SETI-776996 format. One record per residue: residue number from 1; residue in one letter; x, y, z of N, C-alpha, C in turn. Coordinates in Angstrom, 3 decimals. Layout:
<node NUM; a; <X; Y; Z>; <X; Y; Z>; <X; Y; Z>> ...
END
This chain:
<node 1; f; <-46.158; 69.781; 60.012>; <-46.224; 70.948; 59.585>; <-44.542; 71.438; 60.103>> <node 2; f; <-43.682; 71.601; 59.615>; <-42.354; 72.384; 59.720>; <-42.285; 74.175; 59.579>> <node 3; a; <-42.371; 74.540; 60.350>; <-42.376; 76.326; 59.804>; <-40.371; 76.680; 59.376>> <node 4; g; <-39.915; 75.909; 59.851>; <-38.366; 76.656; 59.471>; <-38.220; 77.626; 60.307>> <node 5; d; <-37.261; 78.516; 59.269>; <-37.201; 79.680; 60.342>; <-37.894; 80.869; 59.402>> <node 6; t; <-38.593; 81.464; 60.275>; <-39.758; 82.243; 59.468>; <-40.284; 83.515; 59.932>> <node 7; g; <-40.770; 84.342; 59.481>; <-41.412; 85.614; 60.412>; <-43.131; 84.956; 60.002>> <node 8; y; <-43.918; 85.922; 60.923>; <-44.922; 85.650; 60.797>; <-46.109; 86.391; 59.510>> <node 9; n; <-47.082; 85.703; 59.215>; <-47.495; 85.642; 58.168>; <-49.014; 85.631; 58.307>> <node 10; q; <-49.965; 86.175; 58.799>; <-51.511; 85.563; 58.984>; <-51.627; 84.960; 57.748>> <node 11; k; <-51.847; 85.717; 56.436>; <-52.325; 85.251; 55.586>; <-51.803; 84.009; 54.954>> <node 12; h; <-50.456; 83.737; 54.839>; <-49.765; 82.322; 55.018>; <-50.241; 81.345; 55.497>> <node 13; f; <-50.538; 81.428; 57.197>; <-50.410; 80.337; 57.559>; <-52.230; 80.072; 57.520>> <node 14; f; <-52.676; 80.921; 57.353>; <-54.492; 80.439; 56.802>; <-54.445; 80.094; 55.911>> <node 15; a; <-53.858; 80.061; 54.504>; <-53.513; 79.519; 53.212>; <-52.780; 78.289; 53.351>> <node 16; i; <-52.027; 77.917; 54.146>; <-51.547; 76.503; 54.752>; <-52.304; 75.539; 55.022>> <node 17; r; <-53.096; 76.382; 56.211>; <-54.343; 75.736; 57.047>; <-55.673; 75.306; 55.671>> <node 18; d; <-55.963; 76.182; 54.980>; <-57.147; 76.325; 54.448>; <-56.695; 75.305; 52.476>> <node 19; r; <-55.345; 75.079; 52.761>; <-55.082; 73.962; 51.789>; <-54.988; 72.613; 52.079>> <node 20; l; <-54.713; 72.908; 53.683>; <-54.785; 71.267; 53.788>; <-56.285; 70.769; 54.239>> <node 21; k; <-56.839; 71.981; 54.736>; <-58.322; 71.251; 54.798>; <-59.102; 71.196; 53.774>> <node 22; s; <-58.720; 71.970; 52.359>; <-59.150; 71.520; 50.734>; <-59.044; 70.202; 50.640>> <node 23; v; <-57.920; 69.161; 51.229>; <-58.180; 68.059; 50.629>; <-58.184; 66.725; 51.670>> <node 24; g; <-58.757; 67.230; 53.131>; <-59.489; 66.645; 54.220>; <-58.242; 66.711; 55.095>> <node 25; r; <-57.478; 67.209; 55.287>; <-56.315; 67.055; 56.156>; <-55.944; 68.100; 57.450>> <node 26; v; <-55.522; 68.008; 58.467>; <-55.055; 68.740; 59.635>; <-53.879; 68.831; 60.107>> <node 27; i; <-53.601; 69.707; 60.499>; <-52.150; 69.923; 60.842>; <-52.074; 69.136; 62.398>> <node 28; d; <-51.492; 67.796; 62.526>; <-51.203; 66.917; 63.763>; <-50.289; 67.589; 64.777>> <node 29; l; <-49.290; 68.297; 63.856>; <-48.451; 68.454; 64.571>; <-47.599; 69.753; 63.815>> <node 30; a; <-46.977; 70.836; 64.491>; <-46.074; 71.846; 64.068>; <-45.181; 72.267; 65.037>> <node 31; l; <-43.849; 72.604; 64.188>; <-42.840; 72.927; 64.485>; <-42.746; 74.158; 64.385>> <node 32; l; <-42.858; 75.066; 65.543>; <-42.714; 76.751; 65.512>; <-41.618; 76.836; 65.770>> <node 33; p; <-40.480; 77.995; 64.836>; <-40.143; 78.974; 65.897>; <-40.203; 80.071; 66.911>> <node 34; i; <-39.390; 80.051; 68.211>; <-39.761; 80.838; 68.877>; <-38.730; 81.910; 69.048>> <node 35; g; <-37.462; 81.982; 68.827>; <-36.411; 82.350; 69.199>; <-35.581; 83.635; 68.134>> <node 36; c; <-34.974; 84.162; 68.494>; <-34.215; 85.268; 67.485>; <-35.139; 85.768; 67.132>> <node 37; f; <-35.965; 86.710; 68.067>; <-36.968; 87.596; 67.898>; <-36.773; 89.422; 68.540>> <node 38; s; <-35.174; 89.068; 69.176>; <-35.242; 90.504; 69.308>; <-34.170; 91.321; 69.058>> <node 39; p; <-34.469; 92.544; 68.548>; <-35.332; 93.465; 68.770>; <-36.266; 93.382; 67.747>> <node 40; e; <-37.528; 93.222; 68.246>; <-39.003; 93.120; 67.148>; <-38.956; 93.994; 65.976>> <node 41; w; <-38.534; 94.981; 65.870>; <-38.852; 96.322; 64.912>; <-38.127; 95.608; 63.853>> <node 42; f; <-36.515; 94.996; 64.517>; <-35.748; 94.530; 63.142>; <-36.235; 92.947; 62.518>> <node 43; q; <-36.137; 92.024; 63.579>; <-36.601; 90.309; 63.335>; <-38.155; 90.210; 62.696>> <node 44; r; <-39.044; 91.218; 62.748>; <-40.579; 90.548; 62.628>; <-40.225; 89.852; 61.082>> <node 45; d; <-40.103; 90.233; 60.290>; <-40.175; 89.884; 58.907>; <-39.152; 88.464; 58.938>> <node 46; f; <-38.481; 88.398; 59.650>; <-37.453; 87.135; 59.588>; <-37.664; 86.036; 60.727>> <node 47; h; <-37.760; 86.575; 61.841>; <-37.636; 85.322; 63.264>; <-39.569; 85.935; 63.557>> <node 48; m; <-40.623; 84.768; 64.283>; <-41.615; 84.747; 64.913>; <-40.818; 85.229; 66.287>> <node 49; s; <-42.035; 86.005; 67.387>; <-41.204; 85.938; 68.401>; <-42.832; 85.055; 69.074>> <node 50; p; <-42.397; 84.503; 70.350>; <-43.026; 83.982; 71.343>; <-45.183; 83.720; 70.909>> <node 51; d; <-45.031; 85.328; 70.626>; <-46.288; 85.679; 70.558>; <-46.623; 85.151; 69.198>> <node 52; d; <-46.142; 85.542; 68.365>; <-46.461; 85.048; 67.090>; <-46.471; 83.623; 66.442>> <node 53; a; <-45.538; 82.707; 67.273>; <-45.526; 81.359; 67.383>; <-47.280; 80.947; 68.067>> <node 54; v; <-47.756; 81.354; 68.806>; <-49.288; 81.011; 69.534>; <-49.930; 81.337; 67.859>> <node 55; a; <-50.052; 82.364; 68.032>; <-50.786; 82.948; 66.994>; <-50.909; 82.136; 65.525>> <node 56; a; <-49.499; 81.545; 65.013>; <-49.099; 81.095; 63.950>; <-49.821; 79.582; 64.607>> <node 57; h; <-49.925; 78.738; 65.595>; <-50.674; 77.789; 66.108>; <-52.090; 77.894; 65.688>> <node 58; r; <-52.846; 78.366; 66.158>; <-53.896; 79.049; 65.821>; <-54.279; 79.215; 64.542>> <node 59; d; <-53.653; 79.705; 63.752>; <-54.003; 80.233; 62.085>; <-53.852; 78.952; 61.778>> <node 60; l; <-53.315; 77.973; 61.848>; <-52.913; 76.638; 61.404>; <-53.894; 75.958; 61.423>> <node 61; g; <-54.342; 75.795; 62.844>; <-55.561; 75.217; 63.294>; <-54.919; 73.818; 64.022>> <node 62; a; <-53.248; 73.949; 64.275>; <-52.198; 72.920; 64.760>; <-52.739; 71.723; 65.891>> <node 63; l; <-53.353; 70.606; 65.838>; <-53.463; 69.752; 66.999>; <-52.347; 70.171; 68.290>> <node 64; k; <-51.464; 70.279; 68.063>; <-50.218; 70.231; 69.020>; <-49.424; 70.990; 68.500>> <node 65; s; <-48.234; 71.992; 68.924>; <-46.973; 72.179; 68.287>; <-46.068; 72.280; 69.291>> <node 66; v; <-44.823; 72.056; 68.557>; <-43.504; 71.889; 69.365>; <-42.654; 73.202; 69.010>> <node 67; s; <-42.096; 74.236; 70.077>; <-41.354; 75.043; 69.583>; <-39.724; 74.654; 69.072>> <node 68; i; <-39.317; 75.308; 68.277>; <-37.836; 75.276; 67.907>; <-37.428; 76.173; 67.658>> <node 69; h; <-35.697; 77.149; 67.023>; <-35.393; 77.730; 67.132>; <-34.825; 78.461; 67.984>> <node 70; f; <-34.504; 77.707; 69.333>; <-34.338; 78.925; 70.312>; <-33.321; 78.398; 71.328>> <node 71; e; <-32.787; 79.222; 72.238>; <-31.400; 78.868; 73.669>; <-30.672; 77.992; 73.242>> <node 72; t; <-30.169; 77.295; 71.641>; <-28.841; 76.941; 71.331>; <-27.966; 77.911; 71.266>> <node 73; f; <-27.963; 78.907; 70.509>; <-27.069; 80.200; 70.170>; <-27.450; 81.594; 70.406>> <node 74; q; <-26.768; 82.347; 71.373>; <-26.985; 83.884; 71.300>; <-27.231; 83.810; 69.921>> <node 75; l; <-28.278; 84.331; 69.462>; <-28.254; 84.768; 67.887>; <-28.756; 86.213; 67.926>> <node 76; a; <-29.413; 86.842; 68.726>; <-30.357; 87.740; 68.875>; <-30.090; 88.492; 70.640>> <node 77; e; <-30.991; 89.620; 70.379>; <-30.728; 90.593; 72.008>; <-31.895; 89.725; 72.822>> <node 78; e; <-32.138; 88.689; 73.046>; <-33.127; 88.151; 73.960>; <-32.304; 87.566; 74.876>> <node 79; s; <-32.582; 87.751; 75.959>; <-32.087; 87.116; 76.812>; <-32.039; 85.477; 76.862>> <node 80; p; <-30.981; 84.655; 77.486>; <-31.389; 83.317; 76.985>; <-32.877; 82.715; 77.425>> <node 81; r; <-33.422; 82.852; 78.319>; <-34.649; 82.084; 78.621>; <-35.974; 83.481; 78.043>> <node 82; e; <-35.547; 83.997; 77.709>; <-36.644; 85.224; 77.361>; <-37.835; 84.692; 76.096>> <node 83; a; <-37.448; 83.404; 75.508>; <-38.202; 82.894; 74.377>; <-39.115; 81.924; 75.043>> <node 84; t; <-38.559; 81.240; 75.871>; <-39.475; 80.297; 76.386>; <-40.456; 80.786; 77.968>> <node 85; d; <-39.798; 82.004; 78.506>; <-40.748; 82.544; 79.421>; <-42.009; 83.218; 78.902>> <node 86; r; <-41.776; 83.918; 77.640>; <-42.472; 84.986; 76.762>; <-43.409; 83.987; 76.396>> <node 87; l; <-43.399; 82.629; 75.727>; <-44.318; 81.709; 75.388>; <-45.023; 81.153; 76.243>> <node 88; v; <-44.572; 81.029; 77.598>; <-45.565; 80.388; 78.500>; <-46.884; 81.274; 78.710>> <node 89; d; <-46.344; 83.064; 78.439>; <-47.715; 83.938; 78.731>; <-47.752; 84.032; 77.880>> <node 90; a; <-47.433; 83.762; 76.827>; <-48.497; 83.946; 75.216>; <-49.824; 82.977; 75.283>> <node 91; k; <-49.707; 81.700; 75.825>; <-50.288; 80.423; 76.096>; <-51.423; 80.779; 76.592>> <node 92; k; <-50.693; 81.498; 77.922>; <-51.659; 81.642; 79.474>; <-52.785; 82.601; 78.446>> <node 93; r; <-52.317; 83.700; 77.715>; <-53.012; 84.909; 77.484>; <-54.066; 84.481; 76.242>> <node 94; r; <-53.554; 83.426; 75.833>; <-55.002; 83.105; 74.605>; <-55.498; 82.196; 74.676>> <node 95; g; <-54.818; 81.460; 76.098>; <-56.066; 80.595; 76.354>; <-55.243; 79.204; 76.440>> <node 96; l; <-54.795; 78.731; 75.768>; <-54.056; 77.769; 75.418>; <-53.598; 76.666; 76.243>> <node 97; q; <-54.103; 75.221; 76.557>; <-53.493; 74.157; 77.255>; <-51.942; 74.363; 77.216>> <node 98; l; <-51.463; 73.951; 78.405>; <-49.878; 73.776; 78.304>; <-49.551; 72.705; 77.310>> <node 99; h; <-50.040; 71.547; 77.516>; <-49.906; 70.560; 75.997>; <-49.897; 70.896; 74.904>> <node 100; e; <-50.861; 71.732; 74.758>; <-51.183; 71.930; 72.951>; <-49.789; 72.957; 72.304>> <node 101; f; <-48.868; 73.248; 72.951>; <-47.607; 74.248; 72.685>; <-46.885; 73.502; 73.377>> <node 102; v; <-46.014; 72.796; 73.203>; <-44.918; 72.288; 74.299>; <-43.520; 72.993; 73.806>> <node 103; t; <-42.642; 73.040; 75.056>; <-41.146; 73.393; 74.326>; <-40.321; 72.095; 75.285>> <node 104; l; <-39.275; 71.640; 74.451>; <-38.318; 71.257; 75.163>; <-36.952; 71.794; 75.121>> <node 105; s; <-36.597; 71.403; 76.517>; <-35.202; 71.984; 76.503>; <-34.144; 71.105; 75.684>> <node 106; p; <-32.739; 71.785; 75.135>; <-32.051; 71.216; 74.482>; <-31.564; 70.275; 74.846>> <node 107; g; <-31.387; 68.597; 73.640>; <-31.012; 67.477; 73.845>; <-31.887; 67.011; 74.795>> <node 108; d; <-33.802; 67.329; 75.001>; <-34.792; 66.526; 75.355>; <-35.245; 66.250; 74.134>> <node 109; h; <-36.251; 65.096; 74.105>; <-37.019; 64.404; 73.668>; <-38.504; 64.194; 73.609>> <node 110; v; <-39.020; 63.657; 73.140>; <-40.105; 63.344; 73.254>; <-40.774; 62.091; 72.585>> <node 111; v; <-41.173; 61.372; 72.709>; <-42.115; 59.786; 71.951>; <-43.236; 60.569; 71.886>> <node 112; l; <-43.612; 60.683; 70.379>; <-45.090; 60.455; 70.347>; <-45.617; 59.232; 69.457>> <node 113; k; <-46.827; 59.366; 70.075>; <-47.746; 58.257; 69.512>; <-49.077; 59.177; 68.298>> <node 114; s; <-49.514; 58.054; 67.796>; <-50.463; 58.678; 67.406>; <-51.242; 59.851; 67.859>> <node 115; l; <-50.856; 60.758; 66.826>; <-51.781; 62.084; 67.336>; <-53.267; 61.982; 67.275>> 
END
């Protein structure tokens, strides 16, 4: 699942999960944005915060998520490392294992085997 560049909407993520579930599918891998969220009062309709991305991961029922849309360009008010630092905190607060929602640095890659 590729979330693209979106704000958080629990109703929509539940609808996506339920639609896939109705045809016997689950989301093996979700690509979820975590950057360009500050100031949140202004950006929340357009960009997910790291906390929102963790909620979306849960709402979608994704088996694994990878963060996208962060650290490449300075597009908002958050500091360059704020998105990844906040993602680590959000995962801890919500009880996610670190491997359930991973972050790659710009230029990194990962080889995906069968999920």
